[in-house]
N, C-alpha and C positions, 0 to 999 in steps of 0.2 A: 090873646096875642095873635096878630095876623100873620099868616105864613104866605109866602109867595111860591108859585109853582115854577118849576124849571121848564125850559123850552123843550118841546118834544124832539126837536132836531138834534139837540145836544151840541149846538154850535157855540153856546156860551155857557161858562160855568159860573158866571157872576149874576147876582140878583140885586135889585135895588129896593129900598124901603123896608128892610127887615132888621133895622136896628144895628147895622154894622156886621151882621153875621153873613158869612158866605160872600164876601166882597170880591173885588177884582183880584185875580191871581190865584184863587183857590181852585182846586180840582172839582170838576163836575162829578155828580154822583153816578153818571152814566159812563160806562167804560168806553175808551176811545180805541178805535181800531188802528192797527199799524198801517201806515200809508204804503209801505212796501208790500205787505200782504194783500192789501186792497188792489194795488197795481198788478200784482201777480195773478190774482183772481181774475181780473179783467183781461189780462193777457191770455190766460187759459181759455176764458170764455170767447175771446176773439178767435183763437185757434179753432175751437169747436164750431164757431159760426162759419169760418172760412171752409172748414171741412164739409159742413152741411150744405153750404150754398156755392161751393167752388165748382170748377169745371170737372166733368165726369171722367175724362180720359185724355190720352195723348200727352204731349209735352207740358201743356198748361195744367192739366190735371195732376201730373207728377210734381210740378213746381208748387201748386197750391197745397198738395198733401205734405210736401216737405216743409213749407212755411207753417202750416197748421201744426205739424209735429213739433217744430222748433218753438213756436209760441206756447203750446201747451206744456212742453217740458220746462221751458224757462219760467213760465208762470207758476208751475207747481214748485219749482226750486225756490223761487222768490217768496212764495207763500210759506214754505217750510223754514227757510233759513234767513230770510230778510237781507237787509243790506250788510249787516254784520257778518253773515255767512259768506257773502260775496267778497267782502274785504279780507276775511281770513283766507279764502281760497286764493285770491290774488297774492297775498303775502306768502303763502306756501309755494306758489309757482315761482315767485321771484327768488325765494330761498333755494329752491331746487335748481334754478337756472339763472345764476347771477349775471353771467356775461351777456347772454341774449337780452336780459332785462335792461342792462346798462346801454347796450346798443339801441334797443327800442326807445329808451328815454332820450338818447342823443338824436335819433331820427325824428322823434316827435318835437323836440326842441327846435331842430332845424326847420321842420315844416311850419311850426308856429311862428318862428322868426320870419320866414318867407311870406306867410299870410299877413302878418301884422305890419310888415314894412310897406311904406307908401310909395 
């Protein structure tokens, strides 16, 4: 019996010409990476790149260092916790501060209404 090889890139989990085995909609044998973790890794990498190639000193150097720190910290958090961790954190902040959360929602609604009005 003839077997088909899977794509090296892992872009598709389906194969053709194998007698109906492993058709469309089935999981690939290769593990998929979490997109949030990948994005977090790239954020951290960008932060390191900014730190490495940024300005040496002065006001621009301080700003570049701050941006690099923020990107690295946010990237590592996203790698570790993913989007679910961010959602849980936002939920906890809203539970601890319900009145400011309601006011922020009203403000965002007002701004959205102003932007979308023609």
